N, C-alpha and C positions, 0 to 999 in steps of 0.2 A: 744304876749297874757303874762299877769302876773297873776299868781294865787296866792293870800296870803290866806290861809286857815288854820286851827288848825291842829295839829298833829294828823294822823289817818282820817281825812276828806276825802280823795281821791284824793290828789293834783297829786301822781304818777300815778295813772290810768288815771286823766285829761290830763295830759301830754302824755302819751302813746297813748290813743285815738287821740287827736289832731295831734301827729308826724303819726300816721298810715293815718289819713285823710289828711295831706298835704302832705305826700309822695307819695299818689295815685293819687295827682292832675295831669293832663297832662302836664300843665305850670310849674311844680314843679319839672320836671325831670331835673337831673344834677346840682341841687341847693343844698346847704346844709342846713341843719336844726341845730340851736345852742340850747342847752338846759343848762340854766345856773343854778347853784347851789351855796347855801351860804358857805359851806364847803367842804374841801378835801375828807372827807370820804364818803359825798354824791356823789361824781363824779363816784365812783367805784360802788357804789350802785345801782346809776340811770343807768349806763351805762350797766350793767349787766342785770338789768330788762327790757331795751330797747331790749338788744340782745337776752334775753331768751324769747320774745315775738313778736318779727317780724324779718323779713329776711334781716333788714337794717344792713349797716357796720356800726359801732359804733367807735369813735376816743375819748380817756379820754385824757383831757389836764388839768394839774393841777402839781403845784410844780415844779421840775428842770426837764427839758426835755433833750434828747441826741442830741438836735440840738439847733443851734442858732436861735433866735427869728429872725433876720434879714437875714436869709438864704433862700432866695426866692424860688430858684430852689428846695430845699429839703422840703420846706412847699409845693410847688405846687405838688409835687410828692405824698407826705403825703396826701394832701386834695382830690387828686382824688381818694384815696383807700378808701372813707368812704363816707356816708350819713348824719351821725348826728355826731356832735359835742357835747360831754359833758364835761363842764368848769364851773371852780368857776369864780366868778364875778371878783375876783382879776386878775385872769389869761387872761381873756378878757380885760382888761383897759390894761394890757402889751403889749397885742398883737396889 
């Protein structure tokens, strides 16, 4: 889903409600939810909002990381420890 609305119109709430709904579906168990944002500053903001309002485990992905992008073993371990990935579009295109 893509939500392009004006500032203050409720995109974050819409995203949160959608994430809650998807995570509650039986066929969504053990699947990752990806939340893309346009700027690095929004990664922290949106991830905190999701963490504060759901029991889901959130992983923030933007900028420099402590692991190589091609290190599959460490990525597999890291991804098993989260339910939601919050990242910039640019980071998503690098992965």
